[in-house]
PDB file of N, CA, C and O in Angstrom:
ATOM      1  N   MET A   1     203.670-130.404 114.120  1.00  0.00           N
ATOM      2  CA  MET A   1     204.766-130.033 113.256  1.00  0.00           C
ATOM      3  C   MET A   1     205.406-131.292 112.670  1.00  0.00           C
ATOM      4  O   MET A   1     205.690-132.246 113.395  1.00  0.00           O
ATOM      5  N   VAL A   2     205.624-131.291 111.401  1.00  0.00           N
ATOM      6  CA  VAL A   2     206.224-132.439 110.729  1.00  0.00           C
ATOM      7  C   VAL A   2     207.740-132.334 110.836  1.00  0.00           C
ATOM      8  O   VAL A   2     208.344-131.342 110.427  1.00  0.00           O
ATOM      9  N   GLU A   3     208.334-133.380 111.395  1.00  0.00           N
ATOM     10  CA  GLU A   3     209.786-133.397 111.519  1.00  0.00           C
ATOM     11  C   GLU A   3     210.403-133.959 110.253  1.00  0.00           C
ATOM     12  O   GLU A   3     209.780-134.741 109.535  1.00  0.00           O
ATOM     13  N   LYS A   4     211.634-133.551 109.990  1.00  0.00           N
ATOM     14  CA  LYS A   4     212.349-134.014 108.802  1.00  0.00           C
ATOM     15  C   LYS A   4     212.975-135.375 109.086  1.00  0.00           C
ATOM     16  O   LYS A   4     213.280-135.721 110.227  1.00  0.00           O
ATOM     17  N   TYR A   5     213.154-136.124 108.018  1.00  0.00           N
ATOM     18  CA  TYR A   5     213.908-137.362 108.116  1.00  0.00           C
ATOM     19  C   TYR A   5     215.386-137.017 108.226  1.00  0.00           C
ATOM     20  O   TYR A   5     215.811-135.932 107.828  1.00  0.00           O
ATOM     21  N   LEU A   6     216.161-137.942 108.765  1.00  0.00           N
ATOM     22  CA  LEU A   6     217.583-137.712 108.945  1.00  0.00           C
ATOM     23  C   LEU A   6     218.269-137.414 107.620  1.00  0.00           C
ATOM     24  O   LEU A   6     219.105-136.513 107.556  1.00  0.00           O
ATOM     25  N   TYR A   7     217.938-138.148 106.557  1.00  0.00           N
ATOM     26  CA  TYR A   7     218.606-137.926 105.282  1.00  0.00           C
ATOM     27  C   TYR A   7     218.317-136.526 104.742  1.00  0.00           C
ATOM     28  O   TYR A   7     219.167-135.951 104.062  1.00  0.00           O
ATOM     29  N   GLU A   8     217.163-135.975 105.020  1.00  0.00           N
ATOM     30  CA  GLU A   8     216.844-134.613 104.593  1.00  0.00           C
ATOM     31  C   GLU A   8     217.697-133.597 105.351  1.00  0.00           C
ATOM     32  O   GLU A   8     218.179-132.624 104.772  1.00  0.00           O
ATOM     33  N   THR A   9     217.874-133.829 106.630  1.00  0.00           N
ATOM     34  CA  THR A   9     218.701-132.944 107.445  1.00  0.00           C
ATOM     35  C   THR A   9     220.153-132.988 106.983  1.00  0.00           C
ATOM     36  O   THR A   9     220.808-131.948 106.909  1.00  0.00           O
ATOM     37  N   LEU A  10     220.663-134.176 106.673  1.00  0.00           N
ATOM     38  CA  LEU A  10     222.041-134.304 106.214  1.00  0.00           C
ATOM     39  C   LEU A  10     222.256-133.588 104.892  1.00  0.00           C
ATOM     40  O   LEU A  10     223.270-132.916 104.707  1.00  0.00           O
ATOM     41  N   VAL A  11     221.308-133.728 103.968  1.00  0.00           N
ATOM     42  CA  VAL A  11     221.435-133.064 102.672  1.00  0.00           C
ATOM     43  C   VAL A  11     221.406-131.550 102.853  1.00  0.00           C
ATOM     44  O   VAL A  11     222.167-130.836 102.201  1.00  0.00           O
ATOM     45  N   GLU A  12     220.540-131.057 103.726  1.00  0.00           N
ATOM     46  CA  GLU A  12     220.493-129.616 103.993  1.00  0.00           C
ATOM     47  C   GLU A  12     221.795-129.135 104.620  1.00  0.00           C
ATOM     48  O   GLU A  12     222.317-128.081 104.256  1.00  0.00           O
ATOM     49  N   GLU A  13     222.307-129.900 105.546  1.00  0.00           N
ATOM     50  CA  GLU A  13     223.497-129.490 106.295  1.00  0.00           C
ATOM     51  C   GLU A  13     224.763-129.568 105.444  1.00  0.00           C
ATOM     52  O   GLU A  13     225.592-128.660 105.494  1.00  0.00           O
ATOM     53  N   PHE A  14     224.923-130.627 104.673  1.00  0.00           N
ATOM     54  CA  PHE A  14     226.170-130.860 103.946  1.00  0.00           C
ATOM     55  C   PHE A  14     226.036-130.765 102.437  1.00  0.00           C
ATOM     56  O   PHE A  14     227.030-130.530 101.749  1.00  0.00           O
ATOM     57  N   GLY A  15     224.853-130.937 101.913  1.00  0.00           N
ATOM     58  CA  GLY A  15     224.660-130.902 100.473  1.00  0.00           C
ATOM     59  C   GLY A  15     224.971-132.238  99.830  1.00  0.00           C
ATOM     60  O   GLY A  15     225.737-133.039 100.367  1.00  0.00           O
ATOM     61  N   ARG A  16     224.376-132.466  98.691  1.00  0.00           N
ATOM     62  CA  ARG A  16     224.573-133.748  97.988  1.00  0.00           C
ATOM     63  C   ARG A  16     226.005-133.952  97.528  1.00  0.00           C
ATOM     64  O   ARG A  16     226.524-135.067  97.593  1.00  0.00           O
ATOM     65  N   ARG A  17     226.646-132.898  97.068  1.00  0.00           N
ATOM     66  CA  ARG A  17     228.024-133.035  96.574  1.00  0.00           C
ATOM     67  C   ARG A  17     228.978-133.424  97.699  1.00  0.00           C
ATOM     68  O   ARG A  17     229.870-134.249  97.504  1.00  0.00           O
ATOM     69  N   SER A  18     228.792-132.840  98.857  1.00  0.00           N
ATOM     70  CA  SER A  18     229.660-133.189  99.989  1.00  0.00           C
ATOM     71  C   SER A  18     229.451-134.630 100.417  1.00  0.00           C
ATOM     72  O   SER A  18     230.411-135.332 100.736  1.00  0.00           O
ATOM     73  N   LEU A  19     228.202-135.075 100.424  1.00  0.00           N
ATOM     74  CA  LEU A  19     227.925-136.467 100.789  1.00  0.00           C
ATOM     75  C   LEU A  19     228.508-137.419  99.756  1.00  0.00           C
ATOM     76  O   LEU A  19     229.020-138.482 100.109  1.00  0.00           O
ATOM     77  N   ALA A  20     228.433-137.044  98.482  1.00  0.00           N
ATOM     78  CA  ALA A  20     228.932-137.917  97.419  1.00  0.00           C
ATOM     79  C   ALA A  20     230.451-138.087  97.474  1.00  0.00           C
ATOM     80  O   ALA A  20     230.983-139.063  96.944  1.00  0.00           O
ATOM     81  N   LYS A  21     231.148-137.150  98.107  1.00  0.00           N
ATOM     82  CA  LYS A  21     232.611-137.228  98.203  1.00  0.00           C
ATOM     83  C   LYS A  21     233.086-138.156  99.312  1.00  0.00           C
ATOM     84  O   LYS A  21     234.273-138.475  99.383  1.00  0.00           O
ATOM     85  N   ILE A  22     232.183-138.590 100.170  1.00  0.00           N
ATOM     86  CA  ILE A  22     232.569-139.472 101.270  1.00  0.00           C
ATOM     87  C   ILE A  22     232.890-140.857 100.714  1.00  0.00           C
ATOM     88  O   ILE A  22     232.059-141.487 100.062  1.00  0.00           O
ATOM     89  N   ALA A  23     234.088-141.308 100.980  1.00  0.00           N
ATOM     90  CA  ALA A  23     234.526-142.618 100.493  1.00  0.00           C
ATOM     91  C   ALA A  23     234.067-143.711 101.456  1.00  0.00           C
ATOM     92  O   ALA A  23     234.119-143.553 102.676  1.00  0.00           O
ATOM     93  N   ILE A  24     233.627-144.800 100.886  1.00  0.00           N
ATOM     94  CA  ILE A  24     233.240-145.949 101.705  1.00  0.00           C
ATOM     95  C   ILE A  24     234.510-146.742 101.996  1.00  0.00           C
ATOM     96  O   ILE A  24     235.215-147.136 101.067  1.00  0.00           O
ATOM     97  N   PRO A  25     234.811-146.979 103.262  1.00  0.00           N
ATOM     98  CA  PRO A  25     236.053-147.679 103.623  1.00  0.00           C
ATOM     99  C   PRO A  25     236.125-149.081 103.006  1.00  0.00           C
ATOM    100  O   PRO A  25     235.122-149.786 102.894  1.00  0.00           O
ATOM    101  N   THR A  26     237.320-149.452 102.620  1.00  0.00           N
ATOM    102  CA  THR A  26     237.503-150.776 102.020  1.00  0.00           C
ATOM    103  C   THR A  26     237.188-151.890 103.014  1.00  0.00           C
ATOM    104  O   THR A  26     236.744-152.968 102.618  1.00  0.00           O
ATOM    105  N   CYS A  27     237.416-151.636 104.310  1.00  0.00           N
ATOM    106  CA  CYS A  27     237.103-152.674 105.295  1.00  0.00           C
ATOM    107  C   CYS A  27     235.605-152.993 105.296  1.00  0.00           C
ATOM    108  O   CYS A  27     235.207-154.122 105.583  1.00  0.00           O
ATOM    109  N   LEU A  28     234.796-152.013 104.982  1.00  0.00           N
ATOM    110  CA  LEU A  28     233.360-152.244 104.889  1.00  0.00           C
ATOM    111  C   LEU A  28     233.024-153.025 103.626  1.00  0.00           C
ATOM    112  O   LEU A  28     232.247-153.980 103.663  1.00  0.00           O
ATOM    113  N   LYS A  29     233.609-152.617 102.518  1.00  0.00           N
ATOM    114  CA  LYS A  29     233.361-153.303 101.250  1.00  0.00           C
ATOM    115  C   LYS A  29     233.872-154.744 101.284  1.00  0.00           C
ATOM    116  O   LYS A  29     233.257-155.641 100.707  1.00  0.00           O
ATOM    117  N   ASP A  30     234.999-154.959 101.964  1.00  0.00           N
ATOM    118  CA  ASP A  30     235.597-156.297 102.021  1.00  0.00           C
ATOM    119  C   ASP A  30     234.741-157.288 102.806  1.00  0.00           C
ATOM    120  O   ASP A  30     234.881-158.499 102.632  1.00  0.00           O
ATOM    121  N   ASN A  31     233.863-156.787 103.663  1.00  0.00           N
ATOM    122  CA  ASN A  31     233.002-157.663 104.456  1.00  0.00           C
ATOM    123  C   ASN A  31     231.675-157.981 103.776  1.00  0.00           C
ATOM    124  O   ASN A  31     230.823-158.654 104.357  1.00  0.00           O
ATOM    125  N   LEU A  32     231.500-157.507 102.568  1.00  0.00           N
ATOM    126  CA  LEU A  32     230.287-157.788 101.815  1.00  0.00           C
ATOM    127  C   LEU A  32     230.566-158.878 100.785  1.00  0.00           C
ATOM    128  O   LEU A  32     231.720-159.136 100.444  1.00  0.00           O
ATOM    129  N   ASN A  33     229.537-159.499 100.306  1.00  0.00           N
ATOM    130  CA  ASN A  33     229.688-160.562  99.320  1.00  0.00           C
ATOM    131  C   ASN A  33     230.314-159.996  98.047  1.00  0.00           C
ATOM    132  O   ASN A  33     229.750-159.088  97.435  1.00  0.00           O
ATOM    133  N   PRO A  34     231.468-160.520  97.641  1.00  0.00           N
ATOM    134  CA  PRO A  34     232.167-159.968  96.467  1.00  0.00           C
ATOM    135  C   PRO A  34     231.452-160.243  95.134  1.00  0.00           C
ATOM    136  O   PRO A  34     231.779-159.632  94.117  1.00  0.00           O
ATOM    137  N   ARG A  35     230.498-161.141  95.142  1.00  0.00           N
ATOM    138  CA  ARG A  35     229.777-161.437  93.892  1.00  0.00           C
ATOM    139  C   ARG A  35     228.788-160.339  93.516  1.00  0.00           C
ATOM    140  O   ARG A  35     228.321-160.281  92.379  1.00  0.00           O
ATOM    141  N   TYR A  36     228.474-159.478  94.463  1.00  0.00           N
ATOM    142  CA  TYR A  36     227.486-158.427  94.216  1.00  0.00           C
ATOM    143  C   TYR A  36     228.119-157.049  94.363  1.00  0.00           C
ATOM    144  O   TYR A  36     228.862-156.795  95.311  1.00  0.00           O
ATOM    145  N   GLU A  37     227.822-156.179  93.432  1.00  0.00           N
ATOM    146  CA  GLU A  37     228.280-154.798  93.529  1.00  0.00           C
ATOM    147  C   GLU A  37     227.286-154.002  94.364  1.00  0.00           C
ATOM    148  O   GLU A  37     226.097-154.319  94.411  1.00  0.00           O
ATOM    149  N   LEU A  38     227.792-152.967  95.019  1.00  0.00           N
ATOM    150  CA  LEU A  38     226.899-152.093  95.766  1.00  0.00           C
ATOM    151  C   LEU A  38     226.014-151.328  94.797  1.00  0.00           C
ATOM    152  O   LEU A  38     226.476-150.837  93.767  1.00  0.00           O
ATOM    153  N   ARG A  39     224.759-151.235  95.133  1.00  0.00           N
ATOM    154  CA  ARG A  39     223.824-150.470  94.318  1.00  0.00           C
ATOM    155  C   ARG A  39     223.894-149.005  94.729  1.00  0.00           C
ATOM    156  O   ARG A  39     224.328-148.698  95.838  1.00  0.00           O
ATOM    157  N   PRO A  40     223.473-148.100  93.853  1.00  0.00           N
ATOM    158  CA  PRO A  40     223.565-146.668  94.166  1.00  0.00           C
ATOM    159  C   PRO A  40     222.875-146.283  95.478  1.00  0.00           C
ATOM    160  O   PRO A  40     223.408-145.469  96.232  1.00  0.00           O
ATOM    161  N   TYR A  41     221.715-146.845  95.759  1.00  0.00           N
ATOM    162  CA  TYR A  41     221.029-146.487  97.004  1.00  0.00           C
ATOM    163  C   TYR A  41     221.780-147.008  98.224  1.00  0.00           C
ATOM    164  O   TYR A  41     221.694-146.413  99.298  1.00  0.00           O
ATOM    165  N   GLN A  42     222.518-148.117  98.076  1.00  0.00           N
ATOM    166  CA  GLN A  42     223.314-148.634  99.187  1.00  0.00           C
ATOM    167  C   GLN A  42     224.528-147.739  99.445  1.00  0.00           C
ATOM    168  O   GLN A  42     224.895-147.493 100.594  1.00  0.00           O
ATOM    169  N   ILE A  43     225.137-147.263  98.380  1.00  0.00           N
ATOM    170  CA  ILE A  43     226.261-146.340  98.508  1.00  0.00           C
ATOM    171  C   ILE A  43     225.794-145.060  99.203  1.00  0.00           C
ATOM    172  O   ILE A  43     226.464-144.557 100.106  1.00  0.00           O
ATOM    173  N   ASP A  44     224.642-144.537  98.777  1.00  0.00           N
ATOM    174  CA  ASP A  44     224.078-143.342  99.415  1.00  0.00           C
ATOM    175  C   ASP A  44     223.850-143.577 100.901  1.00  0.00           C
ATOM    176  O   ASP A  44     224.164-142.719 101.726  1.00  0.00           O
ATOM    177  N   ALA A  45     223.310-144.725 101.238  1.00  0.00           N
ATOM    178  CA  ALA A  45     223.020-145.034 102.645  1.00  0.00           C
ATOM    179  C   ALA A  45     224.311-145.114 103.464  1.00  0.00           C
ATOM    180  O   ALA A  45     224.366-144.595 104.580  1.00  0.00           O
ATOM    181  N   PHE A  46     225.334-145.748 102.930  1.00  0.00           N
ATOM    182  CA  PHE A  46     226.615-145.820 103.637  1.00  0.00           C
ATOM    183  C   PHE A  46     227.228-144.430 103.808  1.00  0.00           C
ATOM    184  O   PHE A  46     227.747-144.110 104.877  1.00  0.00           O
ATOM    185  N   GLN A  47     227.170-143.614 102.772  1.00  0.00           N
ATOM    186  CA  GLN A  47     227.725-142.269 102.848  1.00  0.00           C
ATOM    187  C   GLN A  47     226.985-141.427 103.885  1.00  0.00           C
ATOM    188  O   GLN A  47     227.612-140.684 104.639  1.00  0.00           O
ATOM    189  N   ARG A  48     225.682-141.536 103.927  1.00  0.00           N
ATOM    190  CA  ARG A  48     224.903-140.791 104.915  1.00  0.00           C
ATOM    191  C   ARG A  48     225.207-141.266 106.337  1.00  0.00           C
ATOM    192  O   ARG A  48     225.323-140.460 107.260  1.00  0.00           O
ATOM    193  N   PHE A  49     225.334-142.581 106.499  1.00  0.00           N
ATOM    194  CA  PHE A  49     225.661-143.117 107.819  1.00  0.00           C
ATOM    195  C   PHE A  49     227.021-142.610 108.285  1.00  0.00           C
ATOM    196  O   PHE A  49     227.161-142.177 109.429  1.00  0.00           O
ATOM    197  N   ILE A  50     228.021-142.659 107.413  1.00  0.00           N
ATOM    198  CA  ILE A  50     229.362-142.207 107.766  1.00  0.00           C
ATOM    199  C   ILE A  50     229.339-140.722 108.123  1.00  0.00           C
ATOM    200  O   ILE A  50     229.979-140.305 109.087  1.00  0.00           O
ATOM    201  N   CYS A  51     228.613-139.938 107.359  1.00  0.00           N
ATOM    202  CA  CYS A  51     228.483-138.509 107.640  1.00  0.00           C
ATOM    203  C   CYS A  51     227.860-138.292 109.010  1.00  0.00           C
ATOM    204  O   CYS A  51     228.350-137.478 109.792  1.00  0.00           O
ATOM    205  N   TYR A  52     226.803-138.999 109.301  1.00  0.00           N
ATOM    206  CA  TYR A  52     226.131-138.867 110.594  1.00  0.00           C
ATOM    207  C   TYR A  52     227.041-139.319 111.728  1.00  0.00           C
ATOM    208  O   TYR A  52     227.114-138.665 112.768  1.00  0.00           O
ATOM    209  N   TYR A  53     227.730-140.427 111.531  1.00  0.00           N
ATOM    210  CA  TYR A  53     228.581-141.000 112.570  1.00  0.00           C
ATOM    211  C   TYR A  53     229.776-140.093 112.900  1.00  0.00           C
ATOM    212  O   TYR A  53     230.162-139.968 114.063  1.00  0.00           O
ATOM    213  N   GLU A  54     230.355-139.466 111.877  1.00  0.00           N
ATOM    214  CA  GLU A  54     231.572-138.684 112.064  1.00  0.00           C
ATOM    215  C   GLU A  54     231.325-137.236 112.491  1.00  0.00           C
ATOM    216  O   GLU A  54     232.268-136.544 112.874  1.00  0.00           O
ATOM    217  N   ASN A  55     230.094-136.772 112.436  1.00  0.00           N
ATOM    218  CA  ASN A  55     229.797-135.378 112.760  1.00  0.00           C
ATOM    219  C   ASN A  55     228.871-135.281 113.962  1.00  0.00           C
ATOM    220  O   ASN A  55     228.102-136.193 114.262  1.00  0.00           O
ATOM    221  N   ASP A  56     228.972-134.148 114.633  1.00  0.00           N
ATOM    222  CA  ASP A  56     228.105-133.892 115.781  1.00  0.00           C
ATOM    223  C   ASP A  56     226.899-133.073 115.339  1.00  0.00           C
ATOM    224  O   ASP A  56     227.030-132.090 114.609  1.00  0.00           O
ATOM    225  N   PHE A  57     225.746-133.488 115.787  1.00  0.00           N
ATOM    226  CA  PHE A  57     224.504-132.772 115.520  1.00  0.00           C
ATOM    227  C   PHE A  57     223.817-132.531 116.847  1.00  0.00           C
ATOM    228  O   PHE A  57     223.956-133.331 117.773  1.00  0.00           O
ATOM    229  N   GLU A  58     223.084-131.447 116.950  1.00  0.00           N
ATOM    230  CA  GLU A  58     222.409-131.119 118.208  1.00  0.00           C
ATOM    231  C   GLU A  58     221.368-132.175 118.597  1.00  0.00           C
ATOM    232  O   GLU A  58     221.072-132.336 119.780  1.00  0.00           O
ATOM    233  N   PHE A  59     220.821-132.882 117.635  1.00  0.00           N
ATOM    234  CA  PHE A  59     219.777-133.876 117.911  1.00  0.00           C
ATOM    235  C   PHE A  59     220.330-135.289 118.020  1.00  0.00           C
ATOM    236  O   PHE A  59     219.558-136.226 118.219  1.00  0.00           O
ATOM    237  N   LYS A  60     221.622-135.472 117.898  1.00  0.00           N
ATOM    238  CA  LYS A  60     222.213-136.806 117.807  1.00  0.00           C
ATOM    239  C   LYS A  60     221.943-137.690 119.019  1.00  0.00           C
ATOM    240  O   LYS A  60     221.718-138.889 118.856  1.00  0.00           O
ATOM    241  N   ASN A  61     221.959-137.143 120.212  1.00  0.00           N
ATOM    242  CA  ASN A  61     221.783-137.945 121.422  1.00  0.00           C
ATOM    243  C   ASN A  61     220.340-137.979 121.914  1.00  0.00           C
ATOM    244  O   ASN A  61     220.057-138.594 122.942  1.00  0.00           O
ATOM    245  N   SER A  62     219.440-137.342 121.210  1.00  0.00           N
ATOM    246  CA  SER A  62     218.052-137.313 121.659  1.00  0.00           C
ATOM    247  C   SER A  62     217.322-138.582 121.217  1.00  0.00           C
ATOM    248  O   SER A  62     217.625-139.134 120.160  1.00  0.00           O
ATOM    249  N   PRO A  63     216.372-139.042 122.011  1.00  0.00           N
ATOM    250  CA  PRO A  63     215.604-140.238 121.610  1.00  0.00           C
ATOM    251  C   PRO A  63     214.716-139.921 120.410  1.00  0.00           C
ATOM    252  O   PRO A  63     214.265-138.789 120.239  1.00  0.00           O
ATOM    253  N   LEU A  64     214.478-140.915 119.598  1.00  0.00           N
ATOM    254  CA  LEU A  64     213.687-140.726 118.399  1.00  0.00           C
ATOM    255  C   LEU A  64     212.191-140.766 118.652  1.00  0.00           C
ATOM    256  O   LEU A  64     211.419-140.336 117.795  1.00  0.00           O
ATOM    257  N   CYS A  65     211.765-141.258 119.776  1.00  0.00           N
ATOM    258  CA  CYS A  65     210.334-141.411 120.059  1.00  0.00           C
ATOM    259  C   CYS A  65     209.671-140.094 120.406  1.00  0.00           C
ATOM    260  O   CYS A  65     208.469-140.059 120.669  1.00  0.00           O
TER     261      CYS A  65
END
């Protein structure tokens, strides 16, 4: 059986619009090099991480192997 990637599970669970509404904390942005803007894929990755970190999932504590 082919398992889904985490980002696929998050999109199914919350939807793209809900993920897009997650704000990236300024403390995170302030620790990055100010000469470079975040790229869209980096923003997506931060939003997905925050969503995963702040929510409970049944598979969250299971090993990935």
